[in-house]
C-alpha positions in Angstrom: 70.5 101.8 76.5 71.3 98.9 78.9 72.3 99.4 82.5 75.9 99.9 83.2 77.2 97.2 85.6 80.3 97.6 87.7 81.5 94.7 89.8 84.1 94.3 92.5 85.0 91.0 94.1 82.2 91.4 96.6 79.8 94.0 95.2 77.8 94.9 92.1 76.8 98.4 91.2 74.1 99.2 88.6 73.9 102.6 86.8 70.6 103.1 85.0 71.4 103.6 81.3 71.1 107.1 79.9 72.1 107.9 76.4 73.4 111.4 77.4 75.6 109.7 80.1 77.3 107.1 77.9 80.7 108.2 79.1 79.9 106.3 82.3 80.6 103.1 80.3 84.2 103.9 81.1 83.8 102.5 84.6 81.9 99.4 83.5 83.3 96.0 84.5 81.3 92.8 83.9 83.4 89.8 84.7 82.0 86.6 86.1 83.0 86.6 89.8 83.5 83.3 91.5 81.3 83.0 94.6 77.8 83.8 95.7 75.7 86.3 93.8 75.2 89.6 95.5 72.2 92.0 95.3 73.1 95.0 93.0 73.4 98.4 94.6 71.8 101.1 92.5 73.6 104.3 91.5 71.0 106.9 90.3 72.1 109.5 87.8 70.3 112.8 87.5 70.9 115.6 85.0 70.4 119.3 85.6 71.2 121.1 82.4 75.0 120.6 81.8 75.7 119.1 85.2 75.1 115.6 86.6 74.5 114.1 90.1 75.3 110.5 91.0 73.5 109.3 94.2 75.8 106.6 95.6 74.5 103.7 97.8 76.5 105.1 100.7 74.3 108.2 100.7 76.9 110.5 99.2 76.4 112.4 96.0 78.8 113.3 93.2 78.0 116.5 91.4 79.6 118.1 88.4 80.3 117.6 84.8 79.9 114.1 83.4 83.7 113.7 83.2 84.0 114.7 86.9 81.2 112.3 87.9 82.7 109.4 85.9 86.2 109.9 87.2 85.1 110.1 90.8 82.7 107.2 90.5 85.7 105.2 89.3 87.6 106.3 92.5 84.5 105.3 94.6 84.4 101.8 93.2 88.1 101.3 93.8 87.8 102.6 97.4 85.0 100.1 98.0 87.1 97.3 96.6 90.0 98.2 98.9 87.8 98.5 101.9 86.2 95.1 101.3 89.7 93.5 101.0 91.2 95.1 104.0 92.4 91.7 105.3 94.3 91.1 102.1 97.5 92.4 100.7 97.2 94.6 97.6 99.9 94.6 94.9 99.9 96.5 91.6 100.0 93.6 89.1 98.4 92.0 86.0 97.1 88.5 86.2 96.6 86.4 83.1 96.2 82.7 82.2 98.3 81.2 79.4 96.7 79.0 76.7 97.9 75.9 78.5 96.3 77.0 81.8 99.2 78.5 83.7 98.1 81.4 85.9 100.8 84.0 85.8 101.3 87.2 87.8 103.1 90.3 86.4 103.9 92.6 89.3 105.2 96.2 88.8 104.6 99.8 89.7 103.3 102.6 87.5 104.6 102.7 84.0 106.3 99.3 84.4 104.5 97.8 81.4 101.7 95.8 83.0 99.0 96.9 80.5 101.3 96.9 77.5 102.3 93.3 78.2 98.7 92.3 79.0 97.6 93.6 75.6 100.3 91.6 73.9 99.5 88.4 75.7 95.8 88.8 75.0 96.6 89.0 71.3 98.7 85.8 71.7 95.8 83.8 73.1 96.0 84.4 76.8 93.0 85.0 79.1 92.7 88.1 81.1 91.8 88.4 84.8 93.1 91.9 85.6 95.9 94.4 85.1 95.5 97.0 87.8 96.1 95.2 91.1 95.6 91.9 92.8 94.5 91.1 96.3 96.4 88.3 98.1 94.3 86.7 100.8 93.8 83.4 102.6 92.1 81.9 99.6 94.9 82.9 97.2 95.3 85.7 94.6 92.4 87.5 92.9 92.5 90.4 90.5 90.6 93.6 91.0 87.9 93.6 88.3 88.7 96.5 86.0 88.9 96.8 82.2 92.2 97.5 80.6 93.0 101.3 80.8 95.0 102.1 77.8 96.6 105.5 77.6 96.7 107.4 74.3 100.5 107.6 74.6 100.8 103.8 74.6 99.0 103.6 71.2 101.3 106.3 69.8 104.3 104.0 70.7 102.5 100.8 69.5 100.4 101.7 66.5 99.5 98.0 66.0 97.2 98.4 69.0 95.2 101.3 67.6 92.3 99.1 66.4 91.6 98.0 69.9 90.4 101.5 70.8 87.5 101.5 68.3 84.3 102.0 70.2 86.1 102.0 73.6 84.9 104.8 76.0 87.6 107.2 76.9 88.3 109.7 79.7 90.9 112.5 80.2 92.0 111.4 83.7 92.7 114.4 86.0 92.1 116.5 82.9 95.4 115.3 81.5 96.1 112.2 79.4 93.2 110.4 77.7 92.7 106.7 78.7 90.5 104.2 76.9 88.6 101.4 78.7 89.1 98.3 76.7 86.9 95.3 77.5 89.0 92.1 77.6 86.1 90.2 76.1 86.7 91.8 72.7 89.3 89.1 72.2 86.4 86.6 72.1 87.2 84.9 75.5 85.3 84.9 78.7 86.3 87.3 81.5 86.1 85.5 84.8 87.8 86.1 88.2 88.4 83.7 91.1 90.9 83.5 94.0 93.5 80.8 93.6 97.2 80.0 93.4 99.6 81.4 90.8 102.0 79.2 88.9 104.6 81.9 88.1 105.5 85.5 89.0 107.3 88.0 86.9 108.5 91.2 88.5 108.5 93.9 85.8 111.1 96.6 85.1 110.9 98.9 82.1 114.1 98.5 80.0 115.8 101.3 78.0 116.7 98.7 75.5 114.4 97.3 72.7 115.5 93.8 73.9 113.7 92.1 76.7 115.6 90.1 79.3 114.4 87.5 81.8 116.3 85.9 84.6 115.3 83.6 87.5 115.1 85.4 90.8 115.4 84.0 94.4 112.5 84.0 96.8 114.4 86.5 99.0 114.9 88.9 96.1 111.2 88.4 95.0 110.0 89.1 98.6 112.1 92.3 98.6 110.4 93.4 95.4 107.0 92.5 96.7 107.6 94.6 99.8 108.5 97.6 97.6 105.3 97.2 95.7 103.1 96.6 98.8 100.5 99.4 98.9 98.5 100.1 102.0 97.7 103.0 104.4 97.9 100.4 107.2 101.1 99.3 108.9 102.9 96.2 107.7 101.7 93.5 110.1 102.9 89.9 110.6 99.8 88.8 108.7 100.6 91.0 105.7 104.2 89.7 105.7 102.9 86.1 105.7 100.6 86.8 102.8 103.4 88.5 100.8 105.6 85.5 101.5 102.9 83.3 100.1 103.1 85.0 96.7 106.9 84.4 96.4 106.2 80.7 97.3 105.2 80.3 93.6 107.4 77.6 92.0 108.7 80.0 89.3 109.9 83.5 90.0 111.4 85.8 87.4 112.7 89.3 86.8 111.6 90.7 83.5 113.2 93.8 81.8 110.5 94.8 79.4 111.7 95.9 76.0 109.8 95.9 72.7 106.3 94.4 73.0 106.6 91.6 70.5 109.9 90.4 71.8 108.7 90.6 75.4 105.7 88.4 74.7 107.9 85.9 72.9 110.4 85.7 75.8 107.6 85.1 78.3 106.1 82.3 76.2 109.5 80.7 75.6 110.4 80.9 79.3 107.2 79.2 80.4 107.5 76.5 77.7 111.0 75.7 78.8 109.8 75.2 82.4 107.1 72.9 81.2 109.5 70.9 79.1 111.9 70.5 82.1 109.0 69.5 84.4 107.9 66.8 81.9 111.4 65.3 81.6 
């Protein structure tokens, strides 16, 4: 069994492959990260009967069932990513690139439809960067490297997505709902992440209707939404405000009420095509 590789924007962790610990593939993330290569940090996994111990590079250990170790290793990786990007602003958002090269941010809180929309756009030929959160820094916007985490309930609502779960590692998060880790490379496109500008921003809201609606939004309204989504244990400083304002400086800002998946994907594509047509006139 090959080693499991987990990358953040600034680190790489390697978990020695063990057939009995295959659940750990849930945390795997192997995108190509723009920038200098880093030396991998080794996470050693030991088994003692039905329990496992993960020895982290920090010197800490995680001990318990394989599910416990996997879940808390996932938390450890995210905490490292946040610590490394302490100078950046973190927003919950999906980041994808359209077939014609437009880099588009879809910002929204929990259950706003980021992963649902990302799955639909991937099936429509888009390229994935991330769907968990983005870091907004001096070099632009970069996605946190993480596979798509698809809840079982999402597949119950959209049975057309069920085939995507074939072979995907799964985990009952907090012992509750089961999530599947779907590698974006299964659509046959490269997964790479780099910091840079975005061409359009959609602020997501889950609609009660099956119909999706999109409207233009002002930079002031967009900034207010970004402030609501801003997530940090640190106080809101002048630097953070400046970085948040940089995201709403994107030329195209929208509010998207997300209805049925197929219609939502079509509305996003039509909206961006209309912008391109007006720009070329």
